[in-house]
VEXGU-679900 format. One record per residue (C-alpha): x, y, z negated. Coordinates in pm, 1 decimal, m for minus. Each point is the difference from the previous one (the first is absolute). Layout:
# residues N
px:py:pz
X:Y:Z
...
***
This chain:
# residues 601
px:py:pz
m877.0:m133.9:m1521.1
271.5:m276.5:m25.7
313.1:0.3:m218.4
210.9:37.1:301.8
m191.2:316.9:89.1
21.8:131.8:m332.6
390.2:m56.3:5.0
6.2:167.4:321.0
m165.6:308.3:m125.1
200.2:20.2:m301.2
330.5:m33.1:203.8
m122.7:265.4:262.5
m91.2:253.2:m267.2
323.5:m50.2:m191.0
188.8:59.9:335.4
m211.5:317.3:52.9
33.1:129.7:m339.9
370.4:m12.0:50.3
17.0:169.0:334.8
m283.8:264.4:m30.1
151.8:224.8:m283.4
290.6:103.5:221.7
m205.2:179.1:200.4
31.2:275.9:m287.5
358.4:58.4:111.3
m124.2:158.5:315.2
m100.7:316.2:m201.8
185.5:m54.8:m310.7
352.4:m163.8:1.0
110.0:m212.7:m291.9
324.2:99.5:m193.9
331.8:m164.0:m53.0
286.0:m12.5:m231.9
233.3:79.9:280.6
243.9:m300.3:22.9
6.4:m338.3:135.4
136.4:m299.5:m161.3
43.7:m347.2:134.9
m121.8:m318.9:m185.5
335.0:m54.9:m146.8
m26.7:326.7:m191.6
230.2:202.0:220.0
m92.9:361.2:74.1
101.4:72.2:350.1
m182.1:309.5:100.6
m83.1:303.0:m273.3
m187.8:205.5:268.9
m266.0:m233.0:62.2
m299.7:125.9:220.9
89.6:363.1:m65.2
157.4:249.1:257.3
291.1:94.1:m219.6
175.2:m151.1:m324.9
m105.1:318.8:m157.1
m351.2:m97.8:6.9
51.9:m360.9:m129.9
m83.3:m50.5:m382.1
251.6:m261.8:m14.3
272.1:240.3:136.5
m100.7:263.3:m257.4
29.9:m237.1:m280.7
355.3:m80.2:90.6
m57.3:m343.6:158.4
236.4:m71.2:276.9
52.0:m257.4:279.7
194.9:m309.4:m142.4
m164.4:17.1:m340.3
m126.5:m334.3:m121.9
m334.7:m32.3:m178.2
25.9:m221.6:m321.3
m232.9:m272.6:101.1
34.4:m174.2:m344.5
m128.8:327.1:m190.2
m257.7:92.3:256.1
m143.1:m363.8:42.0
m366.0:m74.0:m88.6
m69.0:m246.2:m298.2
m279.9:m239.5:m27.4
m97.7:102.9:m346.9
3.0:378.5:83.6
m145.1:16.4:351.7
m182.5:302.8:m96.5
336.8:177.4:m71.3
177.7:m71.7:319.5
m152.8:282.2:208.3
333.7:177.9:61.3
140.9:m319.7:141.7
m309.5:m31.8:224.3
60.0:351.2:108.8
365.0:m6.0:117.1
73.5:m358.1:85.5
m119.7:m250.5:275.7
25.4:248.4:283.5
m274.9:235.4:m140.5
24.6:320.8:199.9
m335.4:168.0:m58.3
m137.8:92.5:m326.0
m287.7:237.0:m125.2
74.9:367.6:m32.2
153.9:101.0:m323.6
99.3:m355.5:m108.9
284.8:m17.9:m228.2
249.4:m283.5:m59.2
310.8:m58.4:m191.3
297.1:m156.7:222.8
266.6:m215.6:m196.0
347.1:14.1:192.8
308.6:m219.8:m70.2
337.0:139.4:m57.6
133.4:33.2:378.6
232.4:217.0:205.9
173.6:138.1:m305.5
m320.3:102.5:m138.9
m132.2:m128.9:m355.7
m362.7:m189.3:m23.4
m267.7:254.9:m49.4
m376.5:64.9:6.9
m151.6:225.3:254.3
m357.1:125.7:m9.5
m161.6:71.1:332.3
m311.9:190.2:102.6
m124.0:m87.6:341.2
m49.6:284.4:250.5
m244.2:m2.4:302.1
147.3:m178.4:335.1
38.2:229.4:286.5
m213.4:m77.5:301.5
m78.7:134.8:343.7
m271.0:m33.9:281.5
137.4:m301.1:136.1
74.0:m215.5:m306.2
m361.2:60.8:m105.1
m132.1:m88.5:362.9
205.5:m331.6:m37.0
m155.7:m46.9:m333.1
m341.7:33.9:136.0
67.3:m253.4:276.1
135.1:m240.8:m240.0
m286.4:7.8:m240.4
m285.4:1.9:249.2
182.6:m282.7:211.7
38.3:m198.0:m318.6
m367.5:29.2:m107.6
m99.0:m95.9:356.1
247.0:m314.1:m7.9
m127.4:m124.7:m339.9
m385.6:59.0:89.8
72.3:m185.3:369.6
140.2:m286.2:m193.9
m273.3:m45.7:m244.4
m258.8:29.8:284.0
174.2:m299.7:179.3
m22.4:m214.8:m298.4
m362.4:111.2:m81.4
m124.2:m70.4:362.2
227.7:m286.9:56.8
117.7:m187.0:m314.9
306.5:m217.7:71.1
360.4:m85.5:m78.3
94.1:232.3:292.4
m199.5:293.9:m102.2
96.7:m47.9:m366.7
375.5:9.6:94.2
m30.8:314.3:214.5
m197.0:181.1:m293.0
255.6:m97.0:m265.5
260.5:118.8:217.2
m151.9:331.7:77.1
m114.0:63.0:m330.7
328.5:68.6:m112.6
222.3:50.3:320.3
m196.5:293.4:119.3
125.1:363.7:59.2
m193.5:137.6:m306.6
215.5:142.2:m272.4
m82.8:m20.0:m344.0
244.5:245.8:m203.6
m320.1:175.4:m149.2
m140.7:m301.2:m112.6
343.4:m119.5:m179.0
57.3:343.2:m148.9
m349.0:m0.8:m143.5
18.0:m353.1:m159.5
370.1:85.8:m113.0
m144.7:165.8:m283.7
m136.5:m328.8:m110.9
335.1:m236.6:m1.9
m174.5:m317.4:m88.3
m231.9:67.0:301.4
278.1:92.7:227.6
184.8:m307.6:m91.4
m309.6:m218.5:67.3
m29.0:182.6:339.4
370.9:m78.1:92.5
m61.8:m369.9:m88.3
m341.4:7.2:221.2
174.3:205.4:276.9
288.5:m272.5:39.5
m255.2:m290.0:m1.8
m197.1:192.8:272.2
326.3:66.1:212.4
91.6:m393.6:m22.5
m379.9:m83.3:100.0
57.1:232.2:279.2
298.7:m177.7:115.4
m177.9:m336.4:m25.4
m294.7:146.7:166.1
207.3:124.4:298.9
121.2:m351.3:67.4
m335.5:m157.9:m58.3
m125.7:244.3:250.6
268.7:m84.3:243.7
m93.3:m358.9:m21.2
m338.2:30.7:88.7
m58.0:312.3:215.3
m187.0:96.1:208.9
m254.8:m275.0:m60.0
54.0:m138.8:m332.8
128.8:m308.6:138.4
342.8:m161.6:m145.5
208.8:m182.7:219.0
109.1:m353.0:m126.1
366.3:84.2:m16.5
m61.5:295.7:m238.9
m201.6:m177.4:m243.2
276.6:m87.5:m220.6
122.6:363.9:m57.0
m370.9:101.3:m56.5
m4.0:m254.8:m271.7
336.0:132.9:m149.3
m124.3:373.1:m10.8
m106.8:m5.2:m376.4
359.1:m96.8:m80.4
131.5:259.2:236.8
m208.6:252.3:m173.1
126.1:m103.8:m336.4
363.3:61.1:114.8
m59.7:334.4:147.2
m210.6:102.0:m299.8
293.0:m89.1:m236.1
236.2:202.1:215.8
m238.8:321.8:4.4
m55.7:m47.1:m379.2
388.8:m7.2:m39.9
23.3:315.8:186.1
m191.2:203.4:m260.4
207.9:m129.7:m292.9
182.3:322.0:24.3
m240.0:152.2:m284.2
94.2:m276.7:m218.5
358.2:78.1:7.1
141.0:m225.9:295.5
198.4:118.4:288.6
m246.0:m94.8:319.6
127.3:193.7:303.0
127.1:m330.1:166.5
m307.0:m188.5:m81.2
m218.7:307.2:112.1
189.8:m17.4:370.6
m26.7:m389.0:m1.9
m370.6:32.5:m62.8
m39.1:233.8:269.8
224.6:m196.3:239.0
m222.2:m291.6:m88.1
m295.2:192.5:135.6
205.5:4.7:363.8
57.5:m371.1:m32.5
m377.7:m32.1:m40.3
m61.5:217.9:292.1
248.4:m195.8:217.5
m184.3:m322.9:m94.0
m335.4:143.6:86.4
145.6:126.8:325.0
163.1:m345.2:97.0
m323.4:m169.9:m78.4
m214.8:230.0:211.3
270.5:m45.8:288.0
m41.2:m375.9:m18.5
m361.7:m15.1:m19.9
m71.2:252.5:309.2
86.4:m286.9:235.7
m307.9:m211.4:m109.1
m250.2:292.8:41.5
m262.1:74.8:264.7
69.8:331.4:205.4
m223.8:206.2:m192.8
135.5:m130.3:m338.7
363.4:41.1:144.9
m66.9:362.7:55.7
m136.6:61.7:m351.4
300.1:m195.1:m145.7
212.8:236.2:169.9
m138.4:287.2:m200.3
90.6:m196.6:m329.2
343.9:m68.4:128.4
80.5:378.3:33.0
m154.1:71.0:m307.5
254.5:m244.7:m168.8
288.7:134.0:206.9
m74.3:354.7:m86.7
m255.2:48.9:m261.9
135.3:m179.1:m296.7
364.6:70.3:55.3
m83.1:382.0:3.0
m167.2:m39.0:m329.9
275.0:m191.1:m157.6
255.7:261.5:131.6
m188.7:282.8:m172.5
2.2:m201.3:m296.4
357.3:m56.0:m3.8
31.2:388.3:46.4
m214.4:87.9:m310.7
78.2:m282.1:m236.9
380.0:m75.1:64.7
323.9:165.6:73.8
42.7:m216.4:280.4
52.2:270.5:272.5
259.2:170.8:m226.6
306.1:m99.2:167.0
370.0:80.4:m8.4
m30.7:167.1:345.8
m285.7:217.9:m125.1
m372.9:5.3:m131.9
m237.9:m110.6:272.6
m289.2:m24.0:m220.4
m313.7:114.8:181.5
m166.8:310.2:m150.0
m360.0:m19.5:m153.3
m193.5:111.3:309.3
219.4:m268.6:219.4
m89.5:m278.3:m247.4
m363.3:92.2:m3.4
m1.5:m43.6:404.1
162.8:m326.2:m33.2
m259.2:m99.1:m249.0
m273.4:125.6:266.4
138.7:m203.0:250.5
m74.6:m331.2:m170.4
m355.7:153.6:m66.0
m43.1:54.1:375.5
110.4:m350.8:75.3
m236.2:m142.2:m259.1
m274.1:156.6:174.4
101.2:m138.8:317.2
m7.7:m351.8:m161.3
m340.3:74.5:m130.6
m129.7:90.2:349.8
178.6:m326.4:141.7
m194.2:m197.7:m260.6
m319.4:176.1:31.2
m35.2:m16.7:380.1
m7.1:m314.6:237.6
196.2:186.9:272.9
254.0:278.7:m33.2
184.6:240.2:242.5
363.6:m48.2:81.6
203.5:65.2:m325.2
208.7:224.1:204.4
m268.6:259.1:1.0
m27.1:68.7:m388.3
387.8:m9.9:m24.5
35.1:255.4:267.5
m232.5:211.3:m199.5
155.1:m60.3:m313.6
341.8:99.7:133.3
m140.1:327.1:136.7
m143.4:72.9:m335.5
331.9:m75.2:m158.0
193.3:237.4:274.0
m260.1:275.8:m77.5
45.9:m18.2:m379.5
392.3:m5.6:28.3
m20.4:355.0:114.1
m122.0:170.8:m324.6
231.9:m263.0:m170.6
298.0:160.9:178.9
m137.3:345.3:m53.7
m43.2:m32.1:m376.1
321.5:m172.5:m42.9
234.2:176.7:217.8
m138.4:329.6:77.0
m167.3:130.2:m295.3
309.9:196.1:m106.8
m48.2:214.7:295.8
m337.4:101.5:m76.4
m55.7:308.4:m216.9
61.1:m67.4:m379.0
m319.6:134.0:m96.8
m183.0:m266.1:224.4
211.1:m280.4:m133.4
m86.9:100.9:m366.1
m352.2:97.5:79.3
m258.0:m103.3:m291.1
m336.6:m90.2:116.4
m337.1:m76.7:m206.4
m124.2:m363.5:16.4
m291.8:92.8:239.8
241.2:162.4:257.8
195.8:m330.9:27.5
m296.5:m206.5:78.3
m114.1:280.9:260.2
349.9:m2.3:152.5
9.0:m387.6:m6.1
m314.4:m8.3:185.0
140.3:243.6:281.0
296.8:m240.7:m7.2
m188.6:m299.0:46.4
m199.2:154.7:287.7
307.7:123.3:194.7
171.8:m333.5:m48.6
m313.0:m194.7:126.6
m44.4:225.3:287.1
354.3:m22.1:109.3
7.2:m377.2:m36.1
m311.4:m29.6:205.7
155.8:219.7:281.7
329.1:m199.7:m0.9
m186.4:m340.1:11.7
m207.1:128.8:305.1
328.0:117.7:155.7
199.3:m316.0:m70.9
m316.9:m224.0:105.8
18.7:171.5:348.7
346.2:m107.8:29.2
m72.8:m377.2:m88.3
m321.9:m4.2:186.0
149.4:106.4:327.5
m67.4:m331.9:163.6
m362.7:16.5:m132.5
m58.7:339.3:137.2
133.3:m99.1:329.1
m229.9:m306.3:m2.6
m300.1:219.3:m91.6
90.1:247.0:288.7
26.2:m282.7:233.4
m318.6:m161.3:m65.3
m182.1:355.7:m15.2
96.2:57.6:344.1
m86.7:m356.6:111.7
m360.0:57.4:m157.5
m42.6:339.6:211.1
59.3:m216.5:326.7
m246.1:m279.6:m84.7
m290.4:m63.3:227.0
m124.9:m324.9:m154.2
m133.1:m57.7:m346.1
196.7:m344.2:m8.6
324.6:217.4:56.5
m82.1:221.4:m304.0
m57.4:m343.2:m196.4
344.1:m118.2:82.9
153.2:343.0:m73.9
m152.4:m42.8:m338.3
107.9:m350.8:m71.6
262.7:m170.7:194.0
243.1:327.2:22.0
m30.9:86.1:m386.6
62.3:m378.8:m72.4
291.8:m7.1:199.1
146.8:328.6:m93.4
m64.4:m21.9:m369.5
52.1:m371.1:m9.6
m361.1:m63.7:m140.7
m115.6:m352.4:m82.3
m353.2:69.3:153.4
m187.4:292.2:170.2
m333.0:m19.8:159.7
m242.5:259.6:159.6
m381.9:m34.2:m45.7
m216.0:226.5:226.1
m348.2:134.2:m79.9
m224.2:m221.6:219.6
m324.1:159.5:m136.5
m112.4:m239.8:m265.4
347.3:m130.9:m103.6
368.9:67.6:37.3
129.8:m242.9:252.0
358.5:m148.5:66.1
32.2:m43.7:387.0
360.2:m133.3:32.2
245.8:m225.2:m182.0
260.4:183.1:m199.2
311.0:m43.8:m249.9
m126.9:m227.9:m292.6
m350.5:m10.9:137.7
m72.6:m317.9:183.1
m305.3:m161.4:135.1
m114.1:m132.6:m344.5
m8.7:337.8:m149.2
m294.7:243.9:m22.1
m107.5:137.5:323.2
m262.7:228.1:m134.2
m46.9:221.8:m321.1
m354.1:100.0:m128.1
15.0:382.3:m84.8
m202.1:m51.0:m316.4
284.5:m235.9:m155.0
116.7:125.0:m333.6
322.6:m28.0:125.8
m61.3:280.5:282.4
m184.1:232.5:m251.7
291.5:248.9:m11.6
m23.7:47.4:399.6
m284.6:262.7:m66.8
283.8:232.8:m150.9
191.5:m28.7:324.8
353.9:m54.1:m175.3
228.4:m291.9:1.9
m65.6:m223.7:m306.2
181.7:m298.5:m143.3
m142.5:m338.1:4.7
m8.8:m190.8:m330.0
156.4:m343.0:m19.3
m317.2:m164.9:m101.8
m232.1:200.7:225.1
m257.7:m167.6:198.1
131.8:m364.2:m57.0
m286.3:m137.4:233.5
134.3:181.3:291.0
226.2:m188.6:247.7
293.7:257.5:m68.5
356.9:m118.2:58.9
128.6:m159.4:m314.0
334.4:13.0:m192.5
258.5:263.7:111.6
m223.2:90.6:296.4
m273.9:117.7:m187.5
m89.2:352.8:79.1
105.6:250.4:m266.5
m134.9:335.6:186.6
m299.2:109.6:222.1
3.7:297.7:209.1
m327.5:112.2:127.2
14.1:198.2:347.3
m297.4:250.6:m75.3
m135.9:273.2:211.7
m205.7:267.1:m177.6
m305.2:m187.9:65.5
79.2:m394.6:m70.1
270.0:m233.9:m27.6
113.3:m129.2:334.2
234.2:m282.7:m99.5
182.4:m146.5:m292.8
376.7:m117.1:m10.1
111.3:m249.2:m288.2
366.7:m21.9:m42.5
200.0:m264.4:m218.3
339.4:72.1:m196.5
331.8:m30.6:152.2
151.0:m348.0:86.7
275.5:53.5:m267.5
m300.2:18.4:m285.9
14.3:379.3:m58.0
m334.5:209.9:1.6
m40.7:275.4:230.4
143.6:323.7:m142.9
m151.0:350.8:15.2
148.7:98.7:310.1
m99.4:m289.1:201.2
m335.6:27.2:m145.0
m11.5:375.6:116.1
121.4:m97.0:355.7
m269.0:m259.7:46.3
m284.8:229.5:m132.8
113.6:256.5:267.1
2.3:m273.8:267.2
m351.4:m90.7:m96.9
m116.1:375.3:41.9
154.2:22.5:349.6
m157.1:m339.3:86.2
m340.1:140.1:m121.2
30.5:288.3:250.4
106.0:m229.5:266.7
m268.7:m264.0:m67.7
m264.7:299.2:13.9
154.7:112.4:317.4
m28.4:m322.3:163.2
m366.3:m40.1:m117.7
m79.6:352.1:132.6
170.7:m62.8:322.3
m208.0:m340.0:46.2
m300.4:169.6:m71.6
83.7:290.7:261.2
61.8:m281.9:253.6
m307.5:m175.2:m84.8
m208.7:337.6:14.7
163.5:67.3:339.1
m94.8:m351.5:114.5
m357.9:43.0:m95.2
m35.3:336.3:150.2
138.2:m134.2:312.8
m233.3:m281.9:m3.2
m286.9:263.8:m54.0
96.0:200.2:301.5
35.6:m328.4:209.8
m346.7:m89.8:m93.3
m133.2:349.4:57.3
150.8:m11.0:351.5
m136.9:m328.0:67.7
m356.0:101.6:m92.0
22.3:284.4:257.1
***
């Protein structure tokens, strides 16, 4: 156990311990004082998360929009850290507190009102099924992302994987309100956590740039090495900005600094995006496709996270044209988008080849559209529901049961919609399958079946290689040249090769990059990635090997399914041809026998 791995375990556990407690909000929402104040101390909303002002503790206590928090009186003092619990409970964008929490709010004289002290008692925040569903998705995705990043460092320690882990350990969709609400009871610990979180956020930004410089194979281009060496200095600047944004609790107005720190994140994201776009020109086709997944992650993932941060920690969306601040569930979905793209990047790093990035993007878009329906229902149509349903109070266990049903229905709807959309986008693939199936049904020679299993799929799917090996009794034999398979490549395959062990199951199977290094298989981009056996109920009649696309993308699930079905039809045709040959041979033998019998007479 090296020091590096011990550090990894400590950081991973810290990331998990921040995220995991928020799962409790699925069954028991936290409380709120019922007002929102920006980092300059301006109270701009006294309804808070509640449905009506009359439910807000701040409104009941006489707090109104436009009041100013007296930051000087509220501020924490270094010598009295243990006594600044109220400041930590109401300043710095805190919106979640433990049930029953009390705090004294010091207000300046403003709007014709004198300076006054107001005591607030937190009330439970309202919630609904969809908000709880989004919380569950965010927390589960956050835990998966942190563990995935740690796994990459554990199995492949490098600057690249460490950069990715430092990024996802902070910029994951998991929320940490329960964790902060608990440690808020110990002010010195909360302040220490704030310092650590700002340093972790700065490290995450540096990690993203480091990752962009070296992904996907931990190789840095020469022209980016100066930037790589400057990363510690960039991290110090970002850490100073982030620490400055938390100076509200020490009496400073930091709204501008907070916004600047978040917009610095956009600058870091655009920098990483520019690096990836520049480096894609020097990549192999396979790595180019992997890099496309990373590019889309920077293009959509981190900006979604930062927009959610702007919405939850600043008044940026409070404009003179109206309040465009996203609601809690919308902000949660924006966090979730970043988590999904982090998992995409994890897959791109873990695999040597990936499918076209358009496929996961399409599925994420479908999921977003499906989730937009309950958002519309809950935000626009809830007033039309019967009042008793809108105010229905359910026990905690009932929310879990309803959540499980909701998740099941959403997953089934997503699965069905994806199937329908795939049918639309795969019309050319379906037409090609129909064409090849009809051609197979009309074949009269085994060589024609070989061609329809190799040359035609390679042409229609734009594959780098395709070959068919027919069962020749003791070996699988390739009879003809085909795409990617020249005269120097293998002509026969022994049935007992470890590579062919899955043939006995009769299902298509992937071919690992390091499988059978001693065989004369095509190399480079033409190396086979999928084996499709053509099996009858008795034996394997042939084996087809397929390479990836010429663009460098892997075969997707629909293409693999199409090739598997072709293999099944080819098996029937191979068997039919064998039976036909046997019948012809028997007829010839019977004819010779009759001729011989007539000759004897």
